[in-house]
N, C-alpha and C positions, 0 to 999 in steps of 0.2 A: 407728521407730514410724510407722505410717500416720497421715496427717493426718485430722482429723475431717471427715466429709462436708460439714458446714456451712461449714467454712473453705475447702474446695475449691470449693464453690458460690460463695462470696463472691468468689473470685478471678476467676470468670467474668464478673462484672459491674462490678468496680471499674475505674474509668478511670485511664489514666496521669496522672502529675502534670502540673498546668497544662493539663489537657484537661477540658472540662465539657460537660454537656448544657444545653440551654435548654428550660426548662419553659414551658407556655403563656403565663404572664404576661410572662416575659422575652422569649420569641420574638415575642410580639405587639409589644412595645416596639421590638425590633430591626427587625422587618419594617416597622413604621409609619415608623420613621426612615429606613430604606433607601429606601422609596418616596418620601418627602418630599424627600430629598436628590437622588435621581435625577431627580425631576420638576423641581426647581429648576435642576439642572445642564443639563437639556434646554432650559430657557428661554434659556440662553446659546448654544445651537446645538451642543451636544456630542451625539455619537452613541454609543449603547451597544454595546460589544463584549463577547463572552464567550470566554475562552480556556480550554483544558483544564487540569484540575488537575495532570495529569502529562504530561511530554514529555521528549524527549532532553535530558540534563543540559546539554549545551553551549549549548542555546538559552536555558536559564534563567540561565546565568552569562555575562552579556554582557561582563564584565571579569574580569581575573585577581584579583579581590578575595577575600582569604582569609575575611573575615567572612561574606560572602554564601555562599561555598562551604561553610563550617561550618554555616550555618543550613539547608542543603538536605539533606533526606533523599534517599538514593540507593538504587536497587535495579536488578536486571538484568531486562531485557525478555525474556520467555521466547520471544517470536516472532522477534526480530532478534538477540538476544545483546548488544545495545548497552545502555549504562547510561542509566537513566531517573532523573528527579528529580521529587519532589513540590515544586511551586512554593513558594518562601519569599517571593516578591514578584511582583506581577503586571506591574509596569512593563516588565521585559524582554520579556514576552510581547506587550504592546501595541506596543512598539517593533518587534517582528518583524511584527506585523500591518500596521503603517504602512509598513514598509520593503518587505516581501516580498509582501503580499497586496493591500493597497489601492493602493499605488504612485501616490498622487495627487501632482500637481505643485504644487498650492497648499497652503494651510493646512488641516490636519486637526485637528479637535477630537474627541477620543475619551474615553469614560468607561467605568467598569467597577465591578462589585461582586461579590466572590467570596471564598471561603475560601482562606487560605494556611496553610502548616504550617511550624513552626519546630522545629529539633532542640533548641533551648534557648530558654527565655523571655528576653525583653528586659529584664525586671525581676523583682523578687521575687514580685510578685503578677500578673505579666503572663501572658496566655494563650499557649499554643503553637499555637493555631488561631484567629488573628484573622480577622475578617470585613472584608477590606480594600475600601474604596471610594476611588476616586480619579478625577481628571480631568486630561487632558494635552493640550497643544497642540504639534503638530509643524509645522515649516516656517516659523517666524517667529523671527528672532534678536533682534528689537527689545524694548525694555523694556515695550511695551504688553502683550505676552503674559504677562510676569511679573506685571504689575499685575492682569491679568484673573484669573489663577489664585489670587493672594492674596485678591482681593476675593471670588472664588467660594468659596474655603475659609472665609473669614470668614462668609459667608452660610450655609454649611452648618453651621458651629458654632452660629450663631444658631438654626437649626432644632432643634439639640439642646439649646436653652435655655441655652446658655453665653453670657452677655452680656459678662462682663469677661474679655477675651482678652488675654494678654500675648504680643505677637508679637516674636520675635527675628529679626533679619536678619543674615546674614553673607555671606561670599564666599570659597569654598574656593580661588579663584584666588590669593589672597594667600599662603596656605600653600604651594600648589603652586609659585608663583614663587620663594619663599624656599627651599623644599626643593630645587628644581632648581638654583638658584644655589649652594646649599651642597653639592651633590652627594650628597644623602641618597638611599639606595637600600635596597630589600629590607626585612628585618626591623627594621633600625635606623630607617628612615623611618617604619615602622608604629609603632614605640615612641614616636617623637617626636610623631607624630600623636595617639596615645592620651593622652600627657601633656598636650598642648594641649587636647584635648577635656575632660579631667578638671580642667583648670586647676591642675595639679600643678607649680607653679613649681620647688620643690626638685628633683624628679625631672628636670625639664626642664633645669635648670642642670647636673646631673650628666651627662646624656646629651650635652649640647652643649659640654662643656668644651674640646674640641679644635678647635672651629670658629673661623674668624676672628671677631674681636670684633663687627664690624658685623652680620654675619648671626646670630651667637649672640644678641645683644641684641635684634634684631628679632623673632626667634622667641619669645624669652622675654617680649616685650611683648604678644604676641597675647592671652594669657589675661586681661590687665588692661584690654584695650581693649573695654569694654562700657559701655553707658549710653545717653544721649540722642544727639541729632544731633551734639553737640559732639565725640563720639568720632571722627567722620570728620575733623574739624579736627586733633585730636591725632594721629591716624594719619598724616595728610598731613605733619605736622611731624616725626614721630618715625621713621617707617618709611623705608627706602631708596626713592629715586625710580626704581625699576625700572619698565619699561613695563607689565608685568603688574599691578603693585600700583597704579599710577596709573589704569589702566583699570578695575580692580575698584572702587576708591574712587569713581570717577566714576559707575559703574553703581549702586552703593549709594545715592549722593546723589540720583541721578535717581529711583530707586525710592521713596525716602523722600518726596521732594517729591510724586510722583504719588499715592502712597497717602494722604498728608495731605490732598490735595484731595478724597479720597473718604471723609474722616472716620476714617481708620485711622492711628493713631499708633504706629509701630513703635519698637522699641529696637534698638540696634546691639550685636552681640556677634561680634567677629572670631575668637572661638574656637568659634562655633556651626558645628561641622563634623559634627554628628551626624545630618544629615538622611537619608542613605542611603549606598549603597556606590559609586555611580557618578557623583556630581555633578561638574560641571566649572566652575561659576560661582556665581551667586547661590544661596544656600540660606536657608531660613526654617523656623521651628518655632513652633508655637502652644502656649502653656501656660495653665493656669487653676487656680484654687484647688480643692483636693480631689484633684488628680492629681499624683503625684510626677514623672511623665515627660511628655514632649510629647504632646499630644492630637491633633496633626496636623503633618505635615512635608512639605517639598517643596523644589523648587529647579530649577535648570537642569542638564540632562544632554545636552549637544549631540552626544555621540559614542555614545550608547547603541545606535543602530541600525547602527553601523559594521560589525559582524560579519555583518549581514544584507545588506550591500552598499549601504547607503544611510544615511550619517551625517547626518541632518537635525537642524537646531536643534530643541530640545525643552525644554519646561518643564511642571511639573505639581505636584500635591500628592496625598497619600493620608492616610487615617485608618482607625481600627479602629471599626467600628460597634458591636461588642459593648462596647468600652471606654466609649463615649459614652452608650450607651442605658441602662446600669444605673442611672444617677442620674435618669433621667426619671421623672415621676410614673407610677404604676401605671395602666395603661389597662384599663378594664373590657371584658369580652367583649361582643360585640354581643348585644343583646336578641333572644331567640329565640321562635319560635312552636312550641308542642308539638303534634304531630299524632299521631293514633292509628295503630296498625299495622293495615293492612287492604288489600284489593284492590278497593275501590270505585272504579270509573273516575272518578266525580265527585270523589272525594277526591283522587285522583292528579292530576286536572286543576287543582284549586284549589292544591294544593301546588306544582305546576310554575309556575303563574301568580305565586304569591307569591315564589318563588325568582327568577323572571325579573325581578320588580320590585325585587330586591335584598334581600329579607327572608331571614333565617335560619330555616329550618323544620327541626326535629329530630323524626324519627319515633320514637315511644315504642317501645322494645324491652324486653320483660320486664315483670315485675310491679312492681319497685321503680324509681322514678324520682325522682332528686334534682333538684327544680326549680331550686334555687339553683346547683348545679353546672352545669346546662345554661344558666343565665342566662335561663330561660324566664319571661316575664311575661304571655304570652297563650297561648291554645290554640284549636285547631279543634274545634268541636262541631257535631253534626248537629242542625239545627232543621227546622221545617216548610218553610222557604224554601231549605233546602240547607245546605251546610257554611259556617259563619261563624267569624270570629275574634273571640274574647271574652277579656276580661282574666281572669287566674288569680286 
């Protein structure tokens, strides 16, 4: 049986799951927040870059991480025959720009804001087309760079009117050290990684049952090592004194102390491994009431530019503007001046002058005009002295 025409028409405009339009009120909030954040980031000396939405897939997957690979839409380039990808994350692109195009010898501070596309949502209510904004520092391995990006992230969240931020700090180097020492590889290593992420100790015990006791117990400890600064003391006592672990705990302690001096009181979570796909050291995530998942994430990814021929130290953060903007107060449209339709040179001159002065001038088109929809509170009328703005 043929489908009804109205059902076929409906399919032409229904969007895919977890993909949505932004109508004027929502778009206004998102754009206002984007501008405010980028302006604040610029005050720290960051330069804006814009990368393409689509490029060769090998440039988008800077590591052999299965999760990032699965999140990336792929298609064939009709010009070259090579495989293209729709970016699922902008950080690899910024790493390419730093390593291959800018090629600066000193520190580079770069920022960006643009859409990314995911094959699957990160959560039940998550969008598959986030508007990712972020800031990154390349070329400095010291803790000062990490402090700066955390402070900047905190200020950006303040611009989104999120005052009570719960900041979790972790260090993926602890897991990497233990996994290497235990000889974990491939899918088994990924399974252990996920169990620690999810703090699923029973599953973790089952996976690690054949490991030497010291390494097994150390990995099982990670999900329970969260809380205040005292967690670092517990970790120092309970975890093996391997060089990678000692160095990671020292970096965490230094970061906590530096952030405390800036009025930021973080929590420690040694199972906080969820920040991204390519991190190599310190990782952090910001949480707030009303959101089930992290509202901003970041960390250190010192090898992200390696495949582009320049593995520089790097640290940064990113967030989804759409996810943060929806809870902001509704912003009214700018008050407009209604102008008549016509070809009077004097009228055209006045309209141009008003627009140059920053006013919104809407030309009346048609007989029916909804003043409220246009947010018009004034209009141009012709008087003996010429065209004047008067209240409606």
